[in-house]
N, C-alpha and C positions, 0 to 999 in steps of 0.2 A: 504493498499500500504506499501510496505518496502523497505529500502534503503540499500545498505552496507555501512560500515563505510568510505570506501576507496570514496564512491560517494559523500559525502557530501565535502569532501576536493575541493574549488575553487567555490563553489556553491554561487550565490550573496545572500544578506541579506537585506530584506526590513522589517519597521516596518508596523503595521496596518494601518498607514495614509499615507503609499507608499513612505514612505523617503528612500532613500538608506543607510545602514548601512556600507556595504563593503562587503568582501568576507571571506569564510572560509579558513583560513590558517592554523588552528592545530585544533584538537579535544582531550579535555582532557576526558579520561573514568576512572572509578572505575572498576578496572580489579575484585575486589574482588564482587561487586556486578553485573555485567555484565552491567553497565549503563553509558550513555555518561552523564557527570556532567558540559561540558561547550564547547562551541564553540568561538575559540579565532580569532580575526581578526589579530593578528601578530602570524608569525611563531615563533616555539620554535628552529629551527635549530641554532646551536651554532654561526654562522656567524652572523644571523641575531639578535641577542640578546646581541651581545658583548657591554657591558657597558651600557645595559638596566637592569634594575630591573624585574626578573620575576614575583614576587608579584604584581607589578604595573602593568602589561600587565593583571596578571588574575583578577585584581580587575578594572581596566580601560577600557581595551579594551578585553573584553571577556564577551560573554553572556551566562547566565545560562540555562542550559537546560529547566528549568521550566517555562522560557520567550519565548519559542518557542511556536507558535500557531500551525503551519502547515509547513510540509516539503513536497513539490511537485517538479516542475522546479525551483521555488527559494525556498528561505525559508523566513517566516513570524514570526516577532518575535514582541513582546507587546511595547518594547521602546528600543531607541538607547542607550546603556551604554555610550557613550562619551558626549552624551546631558544632562545625569543625572550629568556627573563631571561637564560640563560647568555650569548648575542650581547651585551646591552647591557653587562654587567660588564666583558666584554674590549675 
């Protein structure tokens, strides 16, 4: 099954353990390779990132496409990127 890139926006993301991660707000694409690199839980629209560091969003609130297990009516990923950040702090 294939999906258009535009269909990914707004899709709900869950972990393999059925934990809700969030919703796809933006998609990072490598145009040279024609590959999706990351799904972001935060939008990169200028108004929404005012004062926020884009690098922080990419590191802490984005999911590498390699972590995606399945895409159907919802997206299943291996782990919640924000949970990983919490574990590192403790």
